[in-house]
C-alpha positions in Angstrom: 99.0 64.1 71.1 96.3 62.4 69.4 95.9 65.7 67.2 99.6 65.7 66.3 99.6 62.1 65.1 97.0 63.0 62.9 98.5 65.4 61.5 101.3 64.0 61.0 100.0 60.9 59.6 98.3 63.1 56.6 101.7 65.1 56.1 103.9 61.8 55.6 101.5 61.3 52.5 101.4 64.4 51.0 104.4 66.5 52.4 106.3 67.3 49.2 110.4 67.0 49.5 111.7 69.9 51.1 115.5 69.4 50.0 117.2 67.2 48.1 118.9 66.1 51.3 115.9 64.3 51.9 117.1 61.9 49.7 120.6 61.7 49.7 120.3 60.8 53.8 118.3 57.7 53.5 120.2 56.6 50.5 123.6 57.1 52.8 121.8 55.6 55.6 120.6 52.7 53.9 124.1 52.2 51.8 125.2 52.4 55.6 123.0 49.2 56.1 124.3 47.1 53.3 128.2 48.6 54.0 128.5 49.0 58.2 131.3 50.9 58.9 132.0 53.7 61.0 130.8 56.5 58.7 129.1 56.3 55.7 130.6 59.9 54.9 132.7 62.8 56.1 130.8 65.4 55.4 128.1 64.5 57.8 128.3 62.9 61.6 127.5 59.5 61.5 124.3 59.2 63.9 121.6 60.0 61.7 122.7 56.7 59.3 122.9 54.4 62.3 119.2 55.2 63.3 117.3 55.5 60.3 119.8 53.3 58.4 118.3 50.3 60.4 115.0 51.4 60.4 114.9 51.4 56.9 117.2 48.7 56.0 114.9 46.3 58.1 111.7 47.7 56.5 113.6 47.3 53.1 111.9 51.0 52.2 113.5 54.3 51.7 110.3 56.2 51.3 107.6 56.2 54.0 109.6 54.2 56.7 112.1 57.4 57.2 109.0 60.0 57.1 107.1 57.8 60.0 110.2 57.3 61.7 111.0 61.3 62.0 107.3 61.0 63.0 107.7 59.4 65.8 110.3 60.8 66.7 109.2 64.3 66.5 106.3 63.3 68.8 108.6 61.2 71.5 109.8 65.6 71.7 106.8 65.9 73.4 106.6 63.2 75.2 110.1 64.0 77.0 109.0 67.4 77.9 106.8 65.3 80.4 110.2 64.4 82.8 111.4 67.9 83.1 111.6 68.3 86.7 110.1 71.2 89.1 107.5 72.8 86.7 104.2 72.3 87.2 101.6 70.8 84.4 100.8 73.6 82.6 104.4 74.9 82.0 104.8 71.3 80.7 101.4 71.1 78.8 102.3 73.9 76.9 106.0 73.7 76.3 104.9 70.4 74.7 102.3 72.6 72.6 105.2 74.5 71.2 107.4 72.0 70.2 104.6 69.4 68.5 102.6 72.1 66.6 105.4 74.4 65.2 105.7 75.0 61.3 108.8 73.8 60.8 108.4 70.8 63.2 105.1 69.8 61.4 107.8 69.5 58.5 110.9 68.8 60.5 109.0 65.5 62.0 108.1 65.0 58.9 110.7 65.0 56.2 114.0 62.3 56.8 116.2 65.5 57.6 118.4 65.1 61.3 116.6 67.4 63.2 114.2 65.4 64.9 116.6 63.6 65.8 118.8 65.4 67.5 115.8 67.2 68.9 114.8 64.6 70.4 118.7 63.2 72.2 119.5 66.6 73.3 115.9 67.5 74.8 116.2 63.7 76.8 119.9 64.5 77.6 118.7 68.3 78.9 116.1 66.6 80.8 118.0 64.0 82.5 120.7 66.7 83.3 118.2 68.4 85.0 117.6 65.5 87.0 120.9 65.3 88.0 121.3 68.6 89.3 118.0 67.7 91.6 118.8 64.3 92.9 122.8 64.1 92.0 122.7 60.3 90.9 125.4 59.2 88.8 122.8 57.4 86.9 120.6 60.6 86.0 124.8 62.2 84.8 125.0 58.8 82.6 122.1 58.8 81.0 122.5 62.4 80.1 126.0 62.2 79.3 125.4 59.3 76.5 122.3 61.2 75.2 124.8 64.5 74.8 127.5 62.1 72.9 125.0 61.0 70.9 123.4 64.2 69.6 127.2 65.1 68.8 126.7 62.1 66.3 123.8 63.7 65.1 124.7 67.1 64.0 127.4 69.8 65.4 125.0 72.3 66.7 125.3 69.8 69.6 129.1 70.3 70.6 129.1 73.7 71.6 126.1 71.9 73.8 128.9 69.7 75.3 130.2 73.1 77.5 127.3 73.6 79.1 127.0 69.8 79.9 130.7 69.8 81.2 129.6 73.3 83.5 126.3 72.2 84.3 127.8 68.2 85.8 131.0 70.2 87.4 128.3 72.1 89.6 127.3 69.1 91.8 129.0 65.8 92.8 127.3 62.5 92.0 126.6 60.6 95.0 128.5 57.0 96.0 131.5 57.1 93.4 135.0 58.0 93.2 136.0 62.0 92.0 137.9 60.2 89.4 134.6 58.2 87.7 133.1 61.4 88.6 135.2 63.7 86.4 135.4 60.7 83.2 131.5 61.0 83.6 131.6 64.8 83.0 134.3 64.6 80.2 133.1 61.2 78.4 130.5 62.8 75.7 133.5 64.5 73.9 135.4 61.1 73.0 133.3 61.5 69.8 134.3 65.3 68.6 137.9 63.8 69.2 137.7 60.7 67.5 135.6 62.7 64.5 137.9 65.1 64.4 141.3 62.7 64.4 139.5 61.1 61.4 139.1 63.5 59.6 142.3 64.5 60.1 144.0 61.4 59.2 141.9 59.8 56.2 140.8 63.8 54.8 144.3 65.8 55.6 141.4 68.7 57.5 140.0 67.4 60.8 138.0 70.3 60.4 136.6 69.3 57.5 132.7 70.2 58.4 133.4 73.6 59.0 133.5 73.6 54.7 130.8 71.3 54.2 128.8 74.0 53.6 130.7 76.3 51.0 131.6 73.1 49.4 127.7 72.0 49.1 127.3 72.5 44.8 124.0 74.6 45.3 126.8 77.1 47.7 124.8 78.2 51.1 121.3 79.0 51.8 119.9 82.7 52.9 117.2 82.0 56.2 116.0 85.4 56.2 114.9 85.3 52.7 112.7 81.8 53.3 111.4 84.0 56.8 109.8 86.6 54.0 106.7 84.5 53.0 103.9 85.5 54.4 103.1 81.9 56.0 106.6 81.3 57.4 105.9 84.9 60.0 105.0 82.7 62.4 108.4 81.0 62.9 109.3 85.0 63.4 106.8 84.9 66.3 108.1 82.1 67.9 112.1 83.1 67.0 110.9 86.3 68.7 109.2 84.6 71.8 111.9 82.6 72.0 114.1 85.4 72.5 111.4 87.4 74.9 111.5 84.2 77.3 115.3 85.1 78.0 114.2 88.4 80.1 112.8 87.1 83.4 115.6 84.1 83.7 118.3 87.1 82.8 116.7 89.6 85.9 116.4 86.7 88.3 119.6 85.3 87.6 121.2 89.3 87.9 118.6 89.6 91.0 120.2 85.8 92.3 116.6 85.2 92.7 116.9 81.6 90.5 119.9 79.3 91.2 122.7 77.9 88.6 120.2 74.6 88.5 117.1 76.5 87.6 118.7 77.6 84.2 119.7 75.2 82.6 117.0 75.9 79.6 117.9 79.0 79.7 122.0 78.6 78.9 121.1 76.4 76.3 118.5 78.8 74.7 121.4 81.6 75.0 124.3 78.7 73.1 121.3 77.9 70.8 121.4 81.5 70.4 124.8 82.5 69.7 125.4 79.1 67.3 123.0 80.3 64.9 124.2 83.7 64.5 127.7 82.4 64.3 126.1 80.0 61.4 124.0 83.0 59.7 127.0 85.3 59.4 129.8 82.9 58.2 127.0 81.2 56.1 127.1 78.3 57.2 123.2 77.6 56.2 122.2 74.8 54.5 120.9 75.3 50.4 117.9 74.3 50.6 115.2 74.7 53.4 117.4 77.0 54.9 114.7 77.4 57.5 115.0 75.0 59.2 118.6 76.4 60.9 116.2 78.2 63.4 114.6 74.8 64.4 117.0 73.9 67.9 116.5 77.8 69.3 112.6 77.4 68.8 112.9 73.6 70.4 115.3 74.8 73.2 113.0 77.5 73.7 109.8 75.5 75.0 110.1 75.3 78.7 111.0 79.4 79.0 108.6 80.1 76.7 106.0 78.0 78.5 107.0 80.0 81.8 106.4 83.3 79.7 102.9 82.5 78.7 101.5 80.8 82.2 103.1 83.6 84.0 101.5 86.1 82.3 98.1 84.2 82.5 96.1 83.6 85.7 96.2 80.2 87.4 93.4 78.8 86.5 93.2 80.3 83.0 96.9 78.5 82.7 95.4 75.4 80.6 93.6 77.1 78.3 96.5 79.3 77.3 98.4 75.8 76.2 95.9 74.9 74.2 95.1 78.4 72.8 99.2 78.5 71.6 98.4 74.9 70.6 95.9 75.6 68.3 97.3 78.7 67.2 100.2 77.0 66.0 98.3 74.3 64.4 96.2 76.2 62.2 99.4 78.1 60.8 101.4 75.3 60.6 99.4 73.2 58.7 98.7 75.9 56.7 102.5 76.7 56.3 103.4 73.0 55.5 101.1 72.7 53.1 101.4 75.4 50.8 105.7 75.2 50.8 107.2 74.6 47.7 109.4 71.6 46.6 113.0 72.6 47.9 114.7 71.1 44.1 113.4 70.2 41.1 112.0 67.4 40.7 113.3 66.1 37.6 114.4 62.8 39.7 111.2 62.0 40.6 109.9 61.6 37.4 113.0 59.9 36.0 112.1 57.5 38.8 108.5 57.3 37.8 109.2 56.3 34.4 111.7 53.8 35.3 109.0 52.3 37.5 106.2 52.5 34.3 108.4 50.3 32.9 108.4 47.7 35.6 104.5 47.9 35.0 104.2 47.6 31.1 106.4 43.9 31.8 109.6 45.3 29.6 111.1 44.5 33.1 110.2 41.6 35.1 110.4 42.0 38.9 114.1 40.7 38.9 116.1 43.1 36.9 118.2 45.2 37.9 118.5 49.3 37.1 121.9 51.1 36.9 121.9 54.8 37.6 124.5 57.0 36.3 126.6 58.6 39.5 125.6 62.7 39.2 125.4 62.7 42.9 123.3 64.0 45.0 121.0 63.4 41.9 121.7 59.9 40.9 120.9 59.5 44.7 117.4 60.9 44.6 116.4 58.3 41.7 117.8 55.4 44.2 115.8 56.5 46.6 112.2 57.6 44.8 112.1 54.3 43.0 112.4 52.6 46.2 113.4 49.0 44.6 117.0 48.8 46.8 117.6 45.8 46.4 117.5 46.1 42.6 118.7 49.3 42.0 122.4 50.2 41.9 124.0 53.8 42.3 127.6 53.5 39.3 130.6 53.7 40.9 132.0 57.6 40.5 136.1 56.6 42.2 136.1 53.5 40.5 135.9 51.9 37.4 131.8 52.4 36.2 130.3 49.0 36.1 129.2 50.2 32.2 132.6 50.2 30.8 134.6 47.1 29.0 135.8 44.3 31.2 135.3 45.6 34.8 138.0 43.5 37.1 135.6 42.9 39.7 131.8 42.6 38.4 129.0 42.2 41.4 126.3 39.5 41.2 123.8 41.8 39.9 125.4 42.9 37.2 123.9 40.5 34.2 120.9 41.2 35.6 120.7 45.1 34.3 117.8 45.6 32.2 118.0 49.3 32.1 120.2 52.4 33.1 119.7 55.7 33.6 122.1 57.9 32.3 123.4 61.6 31.9 126.5 61.3 30.8 127.5 61.6 27.7 129.7 59.3 26.7 128.1 56.1 28.9 125.2 56.8 26.5 126.8 56.7 23.0 128.8 53.2 25.2 125.5 51.8 25.6 124.4 52.7 21.8 127.6 51.5 20.5 126.2 48.1 22.9 123.0 47.8 20.6 121.4 48.9 23.5 117.5 51.2 22.7 117.1 54.6 23.9 113.6 53.7 26.0 112.8 57.1 27.3 114.1 61.3 27.7 113.0 63.1 30.4 116.2 65.8 30.2 119.3 66.0 30.8 118.4 61.9 31.4 117.8 58.8 29.1 117.0 56.1 30.2 118.2 52.8 28.0 116.7 49.2 28.1 118.8 46.0 27.2 116.3 44.3 24.1 117.1 40.5 24.1 120.4 39.4 22.3 122.4 42.5 23.5 125.2 42.4 25.7 125.3 43.5 29.3 126.9 45.7 30.8 130.8 45.9 32.1 131.3 43.2 28.8 133.0 44.8 25.0 131.7 43.4 21.7 132.8 43.7 18.4 129.5 43.8 16.8 126.5 45.5 18.5 122.9 44.2 18.6 120.3 44.8 16.6 117.3 44.1 18.7 114.6 46.0 18.4 112.6 47.2 21.3 109.1 48.8 20.7 108.3 51.3 23.2 
């Protein structure tokens, strides 16, 4: 665990953004913190925003705090494996190493995407479900159901897992509670699915809007197989092959009735994860950037089956060494993969953020001056995150009148303090120039306009533009 923590802290500082979603998710999470609601937007389920919104909002940080939180969630995934019932310490050690040092885990355990939160929630729910299958405790079932419910609020991949939760929960009756309450505990994890689809139907006129969300992505669907073609990603292919191979002993035991159903919970979840992966790929419902992450749930859920396969193939006295060998090979290949990984998108927005911060450093802007960014999603949200000044940086409105327009009816209190606008829309640039704002810098396709002394603030109309001059 200490080795994984050390690697993770290094990656927190040096790993490049693997997709523009890294920034967009953080933006919506911090927006949710300032504007609490059931969800920040209709395409992604809201669980991510609750966790990251609280952490990043309280820390008032959009760059390091979400990465540190993601690292903590990734480390917790390895710790949860120590609680898996009815397996040997060697299996737990090998399974934890499989998760912690996987190349995908090194990346997705650093960048603020939702995979690590989903993996931790689902693994924790599965461990408690396995405990319920052992002790029939209603508390184990309540804990497991709550975690499956929250997993369904983090990623859509959890939805088919709810079927498995219900099926396995029906194999035993919880001790000390009525049959009606037992059935309620088996069914309540489906609550969010019902509420979410009802809300989408009522507000968006499409209860299955999430199915088309990838196709609505301006970047289009991704190609995970192209990502696997890179030599450094071949270790992921090895992990996927081992994941599939680990099912063979379980299938043989099930056919021969040598294992009870409760002992097949991990393999059943792995089968469903593979089926969902197959469906997502063949229906082209794969994220446009860093599409290889679609394989992560399969790798995570294969941890215990693969550990059983590895430890069963070596003598008992060598099983811990086998687990250490797995950890070492994955760590070396995974670290090389993570360090060599190119940025998942053009880094223009990062450069824009650096240029804006340099305006503060040059004392052209004072620390209390505000910045307004043109509403061109998702790029404008990236600029907001990379600037990492949540209290003084704002993304303009899209669905209502722009804050740059004349005589807006509901100006926010910070608007008169806006001294710099990041503009991409030509009509906005023309408006600012007509008001006497000066073009300070250009990072195509963006222009940075600064309000010199005497020029009017955005949101007002003037008849005579200011002629003040600003030296760059």
